[in-house]
GUSEKE-834639 format. One record per residue (C-alpha): residue number from 1; z, y, x. Coordinates in nm, 2 decimals. Layout:
BEGIN
NUM:Z:Y:X
...
//
This chain:
BEGIN
1:-0.70:14.77:5.72
2:-0.80:14.61:5.42
3:-0.68:14.58:5.07
4:-0.60:14.18:5.12
5:-0.41:14.25:5.46
6:-0.24:14.57:5.31
7:-0.11:14.36:5.03
8:0.00:14.07:5.28
9:0.21:14.28:5.50
10:0.37:14.48:5.27
11:0.49:14.15:5.09
12:0.74:14.04:5.37
13:0.88:14.35:5.35
14:0.96:14.37:5.04
15:1.22:14.14:5.03
16:1.40:14.25:5.36
17:1.43:14.64:5.21
18:1.49:14.51:4.87
19:1.75:14.24:5.04
20:1.91:14.55:5.26
21:1.94:14.78:4.99
22:2.09:14.55:4.71
23:2.34:14.40:4.97
24:2.45:14.73:5.03
25:2.50:14.86:4.67
26:2.61:14.57:4.51
27:2.96:14.62:4.39
28:3.28:14.41:4.51
29:3.35:14.19:4.21
30:3.73:14.27:4.09
31:3.96:14.15:3.85
32:3.92:14.31:3.54
33:4.11:14.57:3.55
34:3.95:14.68:3.83
35:3.66:14.76:3.68
36:3.81:15.05:3.51
37:3.94:15.38:3.65
38:4.30:15.31:3.77
39:4.57:15.54:3.72
40:4.68:15.45:4.10
41:4.42:15.53:4.42
42:4.56:15.25:4.58
43:4.35:15.09:4.83
44:4.16:14.74:4.78
45:4.31:14.52:5.04
46:3.99:14.37:5.25
47:3.95:14.00:5.25
48:3.97:13.87:5.64
49:3.68:13.59:5.52
50:3.43:13.93:5.39
51:3.39:13.90:5.78
52:3.16:13.62:5.81
53:2.90:13.80:5.53
54:2.76:14.04:5.80
55:2.65:13.81:6.07
56:2.50:13.53:5.86
57:2.32:13.85:5.67
58:2.19:13.97:6.05
59:2.08:13.63:6.05
60:1.85:13.60:5.77
61:1.76:13.98:5.85
62:1.65:13.84:6.14
63:1.41:13.49:6.00
64:1.25:13.73:5.76
65:1.19:14.01:6.04
66:1.03:13.70:6.29
67:0.79:13.61:6.00
68:0.69:13.93:5.94
69:0.64:14.01:6.34
70:0.46:13.72:6.38
71:0.21:13.72:6.09
72:0.15:14.10:6.03
73:0.30:14.33:6.30
74:0.36:14.22:6.65
75:0.38:14.60:6.81
76:0.78:14.64:6.85
77:0.96:14.37:7.04
78:1.20:14.15:6.81
79:1.50:14.31:6.93
80:1.41:14.67:6.83
81:1.27:14.59:6.50
82:1.68:14.40:6.44
83:1.82:14.76:6.62
84:1.61:14.97:6.35
85:1.71:14.77:6.09
86:2.07:14.78:6.17
87:2.05:15.14:6.19
88:1.89:15.17:5.81
89:2.21:14.94:5.73
90:2.48:15.20:5.92
91:2.29:15.52:5.76
92:2.34:15.31:5.39
93:2.68:15.19:5.46
94:2.76:15.56:5.56
95:2.63:15.76:5.28
96:2.67:15.50:4.99
97:2.99:15.62:4.78
98:3.03:15.24:4.62
99:3.15:14.93:4.83
100:3.06:14.63:4.85
101:3.09:14.29:5.02
102:2.82:14.40:5.29
103:3.02:14.73:5.38
104:3.33:14.56:5.37
105:3.20:14.27:5.62
106:3.01:14.58:5.87
107:3.37:14.78:5.86
108:3.53:14.48:5.97
109:3.29:14.39:6.23
110:3.29:14.78:6.38
111:3.64:14.79:6.39
112:3.60:14.47:6.64
113:3.86:14.41:6.91
114:3.67:14.51:7.24
115:3.76:14.23:7.43
116:3.65:13.96:7.16
117:3.33:14.15:7.12
118:3.25:14.12:7.50
119:3.42:13.75:7.52
120:3.17:13.66:7.17
121:2.84:13.78:7.29
122:2.78:13.80:7.71
123:2.86:13.49:7.81
124:2.60:13.32:7.56
125:2.35:13.60:7.69
126:2.40:13.57:8.04
127:2.42:13.19:8.09
128:2.09:13.08:8.03
129:1.93:13.36:8.17
130:2.12:13.23:8.56
131:2.08:12.80:8.42
132:1.69:12.86:8.37
133:1.64:13.08:8.68
134:1.45:12.95:8.96
135:1.69:12.90:9.28
136:1.47:12.86:9.53
137:1.31:13.17:9.53
138:1.62:13.29:9.39
139:1.83:13.23:9.71
140:1.49:13.36:9.94
141:1.55:13.73:9.76
142:1.94:13.73:9.76
143:1.90:14.03:10.02
144:1.67:14.22:9.79
145:1.88:14.16:9.50
146:2.18:14.28:9.61
147:2.02:14.58:9.76
148:1.90:14.61:9.40
149:2.19:14.51:9.20
150:2.47:14.69:9.37
151:2.38:14.95:9.63
152:2.15:15.08:9.39
153:2.35:15.04:9.02
154:2.60:15.22:9.23
155:2.35:15.51:9.31
156:2.22:15.51:8.98
157:2.57:15.51:8.79
158:2.64:15.84:9.03
159:2.34:15.99:8.94
160:2.35:15.95:8.56
161:2.68:16.06:8.56
162:2.54:16.41:8.74
163:2.32:16.42:8.44
164:2.62:16.37:8.20
165:2.82:16.61:8.38
166:2.64:16.91:8.44
167:2.33:16.89:8.18
168:2.49:16.78:7.92
169:2.67:16.99:7.69
170:2.98:16.76:7.58
171:3.23:16.90:7.88
172:3.29:16.50:7.94
173:3.55:16.41:8.22
174:3.39:16.32:8.57
175:3.53:15.98:8.44
176:3.36:15.92:8.12
177:3.02:16.01:8.30
178:3.06:15.75:8.55
179:3.18:15.49:8.25
180:2.81:15.64:8.07
181:2.67:15.55:8.41
182:2.77:15.25:8.47
183:2.65:15.14:8.10
184:2.30:15.26:8.16
185:2.24:15.10:8.46
186:2.24:14.75:8.34
187:1.89:14.65:8.27
188:1.75:14.36:8.04
189:1.41:14.18:8.11
190:1.43:14.06:7.77
191:1.17:14.24:7.63
192:0.93:14.22:7.99
193:1.04:13.82:8.07
194:0.77:13.63:7.82
195:0.50:13.91:7.90
196:0.55:13.80:8.27
197:0.49:13.46:8.17
198:0.21:13.50:7.92
199:-0.03:13.70:8.17
200:0.04:13.52:8.49
201:0.23:13.75:8.71
202:0.35:13.68:9.03
203:0.67:13.47:9.09
204:0.79:13.71:9.34
205:0.82:13.99:9.10
206:0.97:13.78:8.78
207:1.27:13.65:9.07
208:1.30:14.04:9.12
209:1.36:14.16:8.75
210:1.57:13.80:8.61
211:1.77:13.79:8.95
212:1.83:14.21:8.94
213:1.90:14.18:8.56
214:2.15:13.89:8.61
215:2.34:14.04:8.89
216:2.33:14.42:8.79
217:2.49:14.29:8.46
218:2.80:14.19:8.64
219:2.81:14.50:8.89
220:2.77:14.76:8.64
221:3.06:14.53:8.44
222:3.26:14.61:8.77
223:3.21:14.98:8.77
224:3.24:15.00:8.42
225:3.58:14.84:8.45
226:3.70:15.08:8.72
227:3.55:15.35:8.54
228:3.68:15.33:8.21
229:3.99:15.23:8.34
230:4.04:15.60:8.47
231:3.91:15.75:8.15
232:4.13:15.58:7.93
233:4.43:15.65:8.17
234:4.37:16.04:8.08
235:4.42:15.98:7.67
236:4.82:15.94:7.79
237:4.87:15.58:7.60
238:5.11:15.39:7.84
239:4.91:15.01:7.88
240:4.58:15.17:7.83
241:4.39:15.22:8.12
242:4.46:15.30:8.49
243:4.50:15.55:8.76
244:4.26:15.41:9.05
245:4.23:15.58:9.41
246:3.93:15.52:9.63
247:4.11:15.23:9.85
248:4.20:15.03:9.46
249:3.86:15.06:9.34
250:3.72:14.90:9.69
251:4.02:14.59:9.64
252:3.92:14.58:9.25
253:3.56:14.60:9.37
254:3.57:14.30:9.57
255:3.82:14.11:9.34
256:3.63:14.09:9.06
257:3.31:14.06:9.25
258:3.38:13.79:9.52
259:3.63:13.64:9.30
260:3.44:13.60:9.00
261:3.18:13.40:9.22
262:3.40:13.16:9.34
263:3.58:13.09:9.03
264:3.21:13.08:8.86
265:3.11:12.81:9.15
266:3.39:12.61:9.10
267:3.32:12.58:8.72
268:2.93:12.51:8.78
269:3.07:12.19:9.01
270:3.29:12.10:8.73
271:3.00:12.13:8.49
272:2.79:11.94:8.71
273:2.98:11.64:8.74
274:3.04:11.61:8.37
275:2.67:11.59:8.38
276:2.65:11.31:8.66
277:2.93:11.09:8.47
278:2.74:11.11:8.13
279:2.40:10.97:8.24
280:2.30:10.76:7.95
281:1.97:10.89:7.86
282:1.91:10.69:7.57
283:2.24:10.77:7.39
284:2.19:11.07:7.15
285:2.54:11.13:7.11
286:2.60:11.16:7.52
287:2.29:11.39:7.54
288:2.46:11.64:7.26
289:2.76:11.64:7.50
290:2.61:11.72:7.79
291:2.50:12.06:7.61
292:2.88:12.11:7.47
293:2.99:12.06:7.84
294:2.70:12.35:7.94
295:2.87:12.61:7.68
296:3.18:12.54:7.67
297:3.24:12.58:8.06
298:3.00:12.88:8.04
299:3.30:13.06:7.77
300:3.60:12.92:8.01
301:3.44:13.04:8.29
302:3.43:13.34:8.15
303:3.71:13.36:7.99
304:3.94:13.23:8.28
305:3.80:13.51:8.51
306:3.88:13.81:8.30
307:4.23:13.65:8.24
308:4.28:13.62:8.62
309:4.19:14.04:8.63
310:3.81:13.92:8.75
311:3.43:13.97:8.69
312:3.36:13.71:8.33
313:3.00:13.79:8.38
314:2.99:13.71:8.73
315:3.16:13.42:8.68
316:2.88:13.33:8.41
317:2.63:13.39:8.57
318:2.77:13.16:8.94
319:2.87:12.90:8.69
320:2.48:12.90:8.58
321:2.34:12.94:8.92
322:2.51:12.64:9.08
323:2.48:12.44:8.75
324:2.12:12.50:8.75
325:2.11:12.39:9.18
326:2.29:12.07:9.14
327:2.25:11.98:8.82
328:1.96:12.02:8.67
329:1.81:11.67:8.76
330:2.15:11.55:8.58
331:2.05:11.65:8.24
332:1.95:11.34:7.99
333:1.76:11.58:7.77
334:1.61:11.88:7.92
335:1.42:12.00:7.56
336:1.75:11.95:7.36
337:1.93:12.17:7.66
338:1.66:12.41:7.64
339:1.62:12.47:7.27
340:2.03:12.46:7.19
341:2.01:12.76:7.43
342:1.76:12.90:7.28
343:1.90:12.95:7.00
344:2.21:13.02:7.09
345:2.05:13.36:7.28
346:1.82:13.47:6.95
347:2.14:13.42:6.71
348:2.36:13.62:6.97
349:2.07:13.92:7.00
350:2.02:13.94:6.66
351:2.37:13.95:6.55
352:2.44:14.20:6.88
353:2.15:14.45:6.84
354:2.20:14.43:6.44
355:2.57:14.52:6.50
356:2.45:14.82:6.73
357:2.21:14.95:6.52
358:2.47:14.94:6.22
359:2.72:15.17:6.44
360:2.44:15.34:6.55
361:2.36:15.43:6.20
362:2.68:15.57:6.11
363:2.66:15.75:6.39
364:2.42:15.94:6.31
365:2.41:15.93:5.93
366:2.72:16.14:5.98
367:2.67:16.34:5.67
368:2.88:16.63:5.77
369:2.69:16.66:6.12
370:3.04:16.63:6.27
371:2.95:16.35:6.48
372:2.57:16.38:6.59
373:2.35:16.67:6.50
374:1.99:16.80:6.58
375:2.10:16.90:6.91
376:2.17:16.58:7.00
377:1.87:16.48:6.94
378:1.75:16.62:7.18
379:1.99:16.54:7.46
380:1.92:16.17:7.37
381:1.58:16.19:7.43
382:1.67:16.39:7.78
383:1.87:16.12:7.91
384:1.60:15.90:7.84
385:1.36:16.07:8.09
386:1.60:16.11:8.34
387:1.70:15.77:8.35
388:1.36:15.67:8.41
389:1.30:15.95:8.65
390:1.63:15.79:8.82
391:1.52:15.42:8.85
392:1.17:15.53:9.00
393:1.34:15.77:9.23
394:1.60:15.50:9.36
395:1.34:15.20:9.40
396:1.15:15.41:9.59
397:1.39:15.57:9.85
398:1.48:15.20:9.88
399:1.16:15.07:9.87
400:1.12:15.09:10.24
401:1.42:14.89:10.33
402:1.33:14.67:9.96
403:0.99:14.56:10.09
404:1.08:14.41:10.36
405:1.34:14.19:10.30
406:1.35:13.82:10.14
407:1.05:13.77:10.01
408:0.86:14.13:10.01
409:0.73:14.32:9.81
410:0.44:14.61:9.72
411:0.43:14.93:9.56
412:0.23:14.77:9.27
413:0.50:14.55:9.17
414:0.79:14.84:9.28
415:0.61:15.03:9.05
416:0.64:14.79:8.74
417:0.99:14.70:8.88
418:1.10:15.10:8.79
419:0.92:15.10:8.51
420:1.01:14.75:8.31
421:1.41:14.87:8.37
422:1.49:14.84:8.03
423:1.84:14.87:7.83
424:1.95:14.62:7.62
425:2.24:14.38:7.52
426:2.50:14.42:7.84
427:2.50:14.80:7.77
428:2.46:14.82:7.43
429:2.81:14.57:7.42
430:3.00:14.77:7.69
431:2.92:15.09:7.50
432:3.06:14.92:7.19
433:3.37:14.76:7.32
434:3.44:15.11:7.51
435:3.41:15.32:7.18
436:3.62:15.03:6.98
437:3.89:15.05:7.18
438:3.92:15.44:7.16
439:3.90:15.36:6.77
440:4.19:15.12:6.83
441:4.40:15.38:7.03
442:4.33:15.63:6.77
443:4.49:15.42:6.52
444:4.83:15.41:6.73
445:4.84:15.74:6.82
446:4.71:16.10:6.75
447:4.66:16.16:7.11
448:4.34:15.96:7.13
449:4.18:16.10:6.82
450:4.00:16.38:7.03
451:3.86:16.12:7.25
452:3.68:15.94:6.97
453:3.43:16.19:6.93
454:3.36:16.17:7.29
455:3.31:15.77:7.33
456:3.11:15.78:6.98
457:2.83:16.00:7.15
458:2.86:15.81:7.44
459:2.73:15.48:7.21
460:2.50:15.69:7.04
461:2.33:15.78:7.36
462:2.34:15.48:7.50
463:2.22:15.32:7.16
464:1.93:15.57:7.18
465:1.83:15.53:7.52
466:1.84:15.16:7.50
467:1.62:15.17:7.18
468:1.36:15.38:7.32
469:1.31:15.19:7.63
470:1.23:14.91:7.37
471:1.00:15.09:7.21
472:0.82:15.25:7.46
473:0.88:15.10:7.77
474:0.84:14.73:7.64
475:0.57:14.79:7.40
476:0.35:14.97:7.68
477:0.47:14.70:8.00
478:0.18:14.48:7.92
479:-0.07:14.73:7.97
480:0.13:14.88:8.26
481:0.13:14.53:8.43
482:-0.22:14.45:8.42
483:-0.35:14.85:8.53
484:-0.12:14.73:8.81
485:-0.34:14.44:8.90
486:-0.01:14.23:8.89
487:-0.17:14.00:8.58
488:-0.43:13.69:8.64
489:-0.82:13.79:8.59
490:-0.91:13.84:8.27
491:-1.22:13.67:8.37
492:-1.11:13.39:8.52
493:-0.90:13.32:8.23
494:-1.12:13.30:7.95
495:-1.36:13.07:8.14
496:-1.05:12.87:8.18
497:-0.99:12.91:7.82
498:-1.37:12.83:7.73
499:-1.33:12.50:7.90
500:-0.97:12.43:7.74
501:-1.19:12.47:7.43
502:-1.46:12.21:7.56
503:-1.17:11.98:7.60
504:-0.99:11.99:7.26
505:-1.37:11.99:7.09
506:-1.44:11.66:7.28
507:-1.05:11.52:7.16
508:-1.11:11.63:6.82
509:-1.49:11.41:6.82
510:-1.27:11.13:6.98
511:-1.03:11.10:6.74
512:-1.31:11.17:6.45
513:-1.47:10.80:6.59
514:-1.10:10.70:6.59
515:-1.12:10.75:6.22
516:-1.43:10.64:6.12
517:-1.34:10.29:6.21
518:-1.03:10.25:5.92
519:-1.10:10.12:5.60
520:-0.95:10.40:5.40
521:-1.26:10.63:5.54
522:-1.57:10.40:5.52
523:-1.68:10.67:5.24
524:-1.63:11.00:5.39
525:-1.90:11.29:5.36
526:-1.95:11.44:5.67
527:-2.07:11.80:5.51
528:-1.76:11.78:5.39
529:-1.56:11.78:5.76
530:-1.84:11.94:5.93
531:-1.77:12.26:5.72
532:-1.36:12.23:5.70
533:-1.35:12.15:6.10
534:-1.55:12.40:6.25
535:-1.54:12.19:6.56
536:-1.74:11.98:6.49
537:-2.01:12.16:6.34
538:-2.20:12.16:6.62
539:-2.18:11.82:6.76
540:-2.48:11.64:6.84
541:-2.63:11.27:6.85
542:-2.55:11.25:7.23
543:-2.21:11.37:7.17
544:-2.12:11.14:6.89
545:-2.29:10.86:7.15
546:-2.05:10.96:7.38
547:-1.76:10.96:7.20
548:-1.82:10.61:7.04
549:-1.88:10.51:7.40
550:-1.51:10.66:7.52
551:-1.36:10.45:7.26
552:-1.53:10.14:7.22
553:-1.25:9.92:7.35
554:-0.99:10.13:7.07
555:-1.24:10.16:6.76
556:-1.51:10.07:6.61
557:-1.63:10.34:6.40
558:-1.82:10.30:6.08
559:-2.14:10.53:6.14
560:-2.35:10.48:5.81
561:-2.28:10.82:5.64
562:-2.23:11.05:5.97
563:-2.56:10.92:6.14
564:-2.80:11.07:5.82
565:-2.69:11.41:5.97
566:-2.86:11.39:6.24
567:-3.23:11.39:6.42
568:-3.28:11.02:6.45
569:-3.66:10.96:6.57
570:-3.65:10.59:6.61
571:-3.47:10.28:6.58
572:-3.37:10.31:6.97
573:-3.10:10.57:6.86
574:-2.94:10.39:6.70
575:-2.93:10.06:6.89
576:-2.58:10.21:7.02
577:-2.47:10.24:6.72
578:-2.40:9.85:6.61
579:-2.12:9.76:6.85
580:-1.96:9.42:6.88
581:-1.72:9.42:6.62
582:-1.34:9.46:6.79
583:-1.01:9.31:6.76
584:-0.76:9.41:6.48
585:-0.67:9.72:6.72
586:-0.32:9.53:6.70
587:-0.23:9.74:7.04
588:-0.32:10.05:6.91
589:-0.14:10.02:6.52
590:0.15:9.87:6.74
591:0.16:10.21:6.94
592:0.14:10.37:6.58
593:0.46:10.22:6.42
594:0.61:10.31:6.79
595:0.80:9.96:6.86
596:0.77:9.71:7.16
597:0.70:9.39:7.09
598:0.92:9.33:7.37
599:1.21:9.51:7.19
600:1.17:9.30:6.86
601:1.22:8.96:7.03
602:1.41:8.78:6.73
603:1.54:8.42:6.72
604:1.21:8.30:6.58
605:1.43:7.98:6.48
606:1.67:8.18:6.25
607:1.55:8.19:5.89
608:1.57:8.53:5.77
609:1.66:8.54:5.40
610:1.52:8.77:5.15
611:1.74:9.05:5.16
612:1.74:9.06:5.52
613:1.35:9.06:5.50
614:1.32:9.36:5.24
615:1.52:9.55:5.47
616:1.33:9.51:5.77
617:1.07:9.59:5.59
618:1.12:9.94:5.51
619:1.29:9.99:5.84
620:0.97:9.90:5.98
621:0.80:10.11:5.66
622:1.02:10.45:5.73
623:0.91:10.41:6.08
624:0.51:10.41:5.99
625:0.60:10.75:5.76
626:0.74:10.92:6.04
627:0.53:10.85:6.29
628:0.24:10.94:6.02
629:0.39:11.24:6.02
630:0.43:11.28:6.40
631:0.08:11.19:6.45
632:-0.09:11.43:6.24
633:-0.17:11.13:5.94
634:0.10:11.32:5.73
635:0.22:11.69:5.67
636:0.55:11.67:5.65
637:0.58:11.98:5.46
638:0.38:11.88:5.21
639:0.60:11.81:4.90
640:0.34:11.64:4.73
641:0.26:11.36:4.89
642:0.47:11.30:5.18
643:0.82:11.45:5.01
644:0.69:11.18:4.71
645:0.63:10.90:4.94
646:1.00:10.95:5.14
647:1.17:10.99:4.81
648:0.99:10.66:4.68
649:1.12:10.46:4.93
650:1.46:10.65:4.95
651:1.49:10.49:4.57
652:1.29:10.13:4.64
653:1.55:10.14:4.99
654:1.88:10.17:4.71
655:1.72:9.89:4.50
656:1.67:9.65:4.79
657:2.03:9.72:4.90
658:2.15:9.62:4.55
659:1.99:9.28:4.62
660:1.71:9.35:4.38
661:1.31:9.35:4.49
662:1.07:9.58:4.64
663:0.90:9.84:4.39
664:0.85:10.11:4.62
665:0.51:10.20:4.49
666:0.68:10.22:4.09
667:0.96:10.40:4.28
668:0.71:10.66:4.44
669:0.53:10.67:4.08
670:0.83:10.74:3.88
671:0.93:11.03:4.16
672:0.60:11.18:4.10
673:0.62:11.24:3.69
674:0.90:11.45:3.77
675:0.68:11.72:3.91
676:0.29:11.65:3.97
677:0.20:11.83:3.62
678:0.36:12.12:3.75
679:0.22:12.12:4.10
680:-0.10:12.06:3.96
681:-0.07:12.36:3.77
682:0.03:12.61:4.04
683:-0.26:12.47:4.25
684:-0.48:12.54:3.95
685:-0.38:12.91:3.88
686:-0.37:12.94:4.21
687:-0.76:12.88:4.17
688:-0.81:13.00:3.84
689:-1.05:13.32:3.83
690:-1.07:13.47:3.46
691:-1.46:13.61:3.51
692:-1.55:13.32:3.71
693:-1.73:13.03:3.54
694:-1.47:12.69:3.52
695:-1.59:12.44:3.72
696:-1.40:12.10:3.68
697:-1.23:12.12:4.04
698:-1.02:12.44:3.86
699:-0.91:12.19:3.60
700:-0.52:12.08:3.63
701:-0.64:11.69:3.57
702:-0.85:11.75:3.88
703:-0.59:11.86:4.11
704:-0.35:11.59:3.98
705:-0.65:11.36:4.09
706:-0.66:11.47:4.46
707:-0.24:11.44:4.47
708:-0.29:11.08:4.36
709:-0.55:11.00:4.58
710:-0.40:11.17:4.90
711:-0.08:11.00:4.83
712:-0.25:10.65:4.81
713:-0.44:10.69:5.14
714:-0.11:10.74:5.26
715:0.06:10.52:5.10
716:-0.16:10.20:5.14
717:-0.24:10.31:5.52
718:0.15:10.30:5.62
719:0.15:9.98:5.43
720:-0.13:9.81:5.55
721:0.01:9.94:5.93
722:0.34:9.81:5.86
723:0.27:9.48:5.70
724:0.07:9.36:5.95
725:0.31:9.48:6.23
726:0.59:9.31:5.99
727:0.38:8.98:6.00
728:0.29:8.97:6.42
729:0.64:9.12:6.49
730:0.88:8.96:6.24
731:0.80:8.67:6.02
732:0.83:8.32:6.17
733:0.54:8.08:6.22
734:0.51:7.71:6.23
735:0.24:7.51:6.30
736:0.10:7.52:5.98
737:0.08:7.89:6.00
738:0.28:7.90:5.67
739:0.56:8.15:5.65
740:0.91:8.02:5.51
741:0.97:8.09:5.14
742:1.16:8.41:5.19
743:0.89:8.59:5.37
744:0.63:8.47:5.13
745:0.88:8.63:4.89
746:0.81:8.97:5.04
747:0.47:8.97:5.15
748:0.40:8.93:4.78
749:0.61:9.18:4.67
750:0.45:9.44:4.93
751:0.08:9.30:4.83
752:0.20:9.32:4.48
753:0.31:9.67:4.53
754:-0.04:9.76:4.73
755:-0.24:9.64:4.42
756:-0.05:9.86:4.17
757:-0.10:10.16:4.45
758:-0.51:10.05:4.43
759:-0.49:10.02:4.06
760:-0.36:10.41:4.03
761:-0.71:10.56:4.15
762:-0.93:10.28:3.96
763:-1.18:10.47:3.71
764:-1.23:10.77:3.97
765:-1.58:10.81:4.02
766:-1.70:10.75:4.38
767:-1.81:11.10:4.43
768:-1.47:11.25:4.38
769:-1.32:10.95:4.59
770:-1.59:11.11:4.88
771:-1.45:11.43:4.86
772:-1.06:11.29:4.86
773:-1.16:11.08:5.12
774:-1.31:11.37:5.34
775:-1.06:11.59:5.27
776:-0.74:11.37:5.40
777:-0.98:11.30:5.71
778:-0.99:11.72:5.77
779:-0.61:11.73:5.72
780:-0.57:11.42:5.99
781:-0.84:11.57:6.25
782:-0.65:11.95:6.24
783:-0.30:11.78:6.27
784:-0.42:11.61:6.58
785:-0.56:11.89:6.74
786:-0.27:12.16:6.67
787:-0.03:11.80:6.81
788:-0.29:11.81:7.11
789:-0.26:12.19:7.15
790:0.14:12.14:7.15
791:0.09:11.87:7.42
792:-0.13:12.14:7.67
793:0.17:12.36:7.61
794:0.41:12.18:7.68
795:0.25:12.06:7.99
796:0.20:12.44:8.08
797:-0.18:12.43:8.09
798:-0.24:12.74:7.83
799:0.03:13.03:7.73
800:0.25:13.02:7.42
801:0.00:13.33:7.32
802:-0.30:13.13:7.38
803:-0.14:12.80:7.20
804:-0.06:13.02:6.90
805:-0.39:13.15:6.84
806:-0.54:12.81:6.84
807:-0.27:12.67:6.61
808:-0.33:12.99:6.35
809:-0.68:12.93:6.38
810:-0.59:12.55:6.27
811:-0.40:12.68:6.07
812:-0.62:12.89:5.86
813:-0.87:12.57:5.86
814:-0.57:12.40:5.67
815:-0.52:12.64:5.43
816:-0.91:12.67:5.35
817:-0.93:12.29:5.30
818:-0.63:12.28:5.09
819:-0.74:12.56:4.89
820:-1.08:12.42:4.87
821:-1.25:12.34:4.50
822:-1.59:12.31:4.61
823:-1.78:11.98:4.56
824:-2.09:12.02:4.74
825:-2.06:12.16:5.07
826:-2.32:12.30:5.25
827:-2.59:12.01:5.39
828:-2.50:11.78:5.19
829:-2.69:11.46:5.16
830:-2.68:11.20:4.83
831:-2.63:10.83:4.91
832:-3.05:10.80:4.81
833:-3.11:11.08:5.10
834:-2.86:10.89:5.31
835:-3.03:10.54:5.28
836:-3.38:10.73:5.35
837:-3.28:10.90:5.65
838:-3.13:10.56:5.82
839:-3.46:10.39:5.66
840:-3.70:10.59:5.83
841:-3.56:10.58:6.17
842:-3.54:10.24:6.12
843:-3.94:10.21:6.04
//
């Protein structure tokens, strides 16, 4: 690792660790007297509102961890890191003597009611997996999945219970050991599901892993309810637990499984009806209501099933699958629905794994060692090993049956199915709920005190096994998948990616030719573009000619500053570049504005006063800025150009609403004055090196000029498009093609502001303008290429990891372009040299 990489890797971790430590150590502010040593040792009452802190503290930690992982460290699964961070928090809260807001909030969450805990987390985590399931493959594989998720889960529960009863030295009762077995029977494919998509694993394997996980979540929960009831009945507190014989156990199982399925199907059909009636696809509020209906039915299905003593998990799964089967085509905005459920799943996973890690940290961080000691670590690792052995044994034992049912299978898929049986969210939630229920019972009766240690150790083992499966099984699943030959051939995939890169390069050439047809890039320096956009470095004259031919109906490029950089032998090589002038490209420009003429057919006979016309133009201009951001013309995150332009327009719109003239450039200038000097100084300091010979491009004045030029180019382009659109679609015309008086006033105001914008860059020498325009073209080319790659990802042409690799490369080029202070780039030709080069070719 290089020194710069080490610095980059260290820098994001500092805020995370500092955030955690300071939050744990920060004392609770109290009234003045409570800061002093009180004579009485009365406990400070906990504020209920403090409970809000921990979940959002966990979420912001998740954001920081995600940033760190996606850029510097991708070895461990995201949920595993959140669990580890929660562990550090739990150990800190256990051992730090002073109380803080965060430790109080953690304490409140650790004592959360077990039923509320399951109700908060499980529906949100389960519904999306069921709702995005391939129903056709699921129905074909249902026999196999029932075998995996019910018969094998019961067998695995019994074998794991034997480990707890005979191998672990804790003297647990058989019912508690069976409870442990049912908890560890629930698998979680979250760490391998994305991997399966990335490497192109067989669809059959995907449905086996995801379908088994969904169904065994339900079956393991049913077994958990039965055996935990038996265990809780041992405590001897009336109303806690229930004595269940074999016949009652079977009755409870069928009631919870079949009843939950029936109830879930009813809720799924109800959700489908709601989706059917909310059918106005162009109404954003109805699309939002569809999303609200989905999460409402998911949680109501779970709650209703639990209230009727059925399986809430199975009801939620049945609701999601039936809604997917009958209502997936009724969703108005599928992207909104998917994005919402991804958000819900991510929020809940972050909170659950952080909370589980915090509780686990409290268990292993016991300073006295009464809860967790040295030998417990060894037994935890032993359980992890034996759980994997049991998993392999069961899949192997049932393989002769499993491989002949439904979609069938092969030994390679069965091997990976055994290895990828990770433990995760559902198992952790069940172990947490059991421990919390016993702790709450201990607060009521001293009889439960002896059982707190048992359930705490159960959670310690479950949390450790979940962490180990995520860390070891999760991270090594990729190599195992490839070793088993279940991933698509790397050679064929690499060949496909090379072809794809050629298509991306061709797309960038097309965009380059289109930009050359715009007046703002008449003076672009091709050496700058080639330097910052590597895909164009090796462009040949034939490729340029082909790009011009492909776009001859949409663009007439100005190639005067580009052709001198190619080897041109004679005038024949230049004939193709002298294409006839096209029209004003009204069709293309209208597309940029995203409006259709038919949508704006206004009554041309109706006179619009100046006030209304100004508001019309402000709306068109706002749309232009939005489309420029969407199409890569503007960087939406650039506070120096985009934010200033948008804020300036907002100020101008406020004045227009008051009946004042349109003065958006003056408003833009006013907004920019507040931060221009500071912005330029920040940029200058970033590039300033005290031991390097100072360049003019290092100065504040130069950086301010660059920002102003980029702002002008964007402003002028947006106004040209908006004005043409305004004149074509809004302004009325008569036989003499003269505007009405109010229209002439508005157009004159627009043109006056454009003149002021042009005046702001007067005095800038031609060489600087050439560099600034060239950099602006580089930004647009790179951003448009990024948008094109994102469209390929949305279309399923490339995998997410492959798209991220391209996008990271483009991000590096964008940063390089933004930080560039060079005025002469490799291969640069002066104006005289360009002219001589073309003259020799023509002669």
